[in-house]
N, C-alpha and C positions, 0 to 999 in steps of 0.2 A: 241812432247816434253814430256819427262818423268818428272813428278812433285812429290815430296814427301812432304806430310803434316806430320810434326813431330808428332809421336805418332799414326798415322792413317795408313800410307802405301803409296804406289805409285799409281799414275794415269797417263794415257797417254792422253795428251791434244793436240788437233789438232792445227796446226799453225793458222788456220782460227779463232780460238777462243781467240787468244792472244790479239787482239785489245780491246775486251770488258774487259779482265782481266787487261790490262794495265790502262784502265780508272779507274777501281776499285782500282788498286795499287796507282794511283795518288791521289785518295780520301783518302786512308789510309795514305800516306805520309803527306798530308795536315792536317789530324786529328792529327798525331804525332807532327807536327810543332806547332799546336795550343795548344797542351797539354790538350785538352778536352777528358777526360776519356770516356764519353758516346759516343761521336762521333767516337773516336778511336775504341771502342768496336764494334760499329755498322759497321764501315768500314772493320774491320778485318773479322767479321762474314760474311759480304756480299761477300768479296773476296773468303774466303774459301768455302762458299756455292756454289758460281759460278764455282770454280774449281771442286768441287764434282759433280756438275750438268753436266758440259760439258766433264769431264774426264772419261775415261774408266778405271775402277779399274783393276790393274794388280794382278795376284795371289801373295800370301804372299811369295811364294818361288822363285819369279822372281829375277833375278840377274842383271836387267837392271840398269845402272848407272843413278842417278837422275841428270837432268840438272838444276833443280831449287829445292830449299828446302824452304818450307814455315813454319811459326811458328804454334804451336798448338793454338786452339781457346782460351785457357786460358792464352796466353802469355801476359806479361805486356807491357806497352808503351816502357819502357827502353830496354826490351829484343828484341822487334821487331825493335826499332831504331838501335840497335847494329847490326842487320842483314841486314839493308839497305845498298845497294851499291849506286854508282853514279846514277843508273837508277831505284832505288827503288828495290822492291823484284823481280819484273818481268821485265827483260830488254826489251827495245823497239826493 
């Protein structure tokens, strides 16, 4: 699955890694619902760090379409909330 982190580029994430990322996505959704800025920030950073860790960076000139788009690390609660779909940032 090709994932774009806004402002950083694209990564190829194996389907086998999606379960872990979905767990982190659930924690991010819960943090947004609670409105707790510190918990939100920690959850967002954990999700992005995990994507960077398990994903293989694609070349900058890659023309692969992104299947998922994730917010940048400095995104606000409102910005991330607006990006959430019915299944969070990462569909099950």
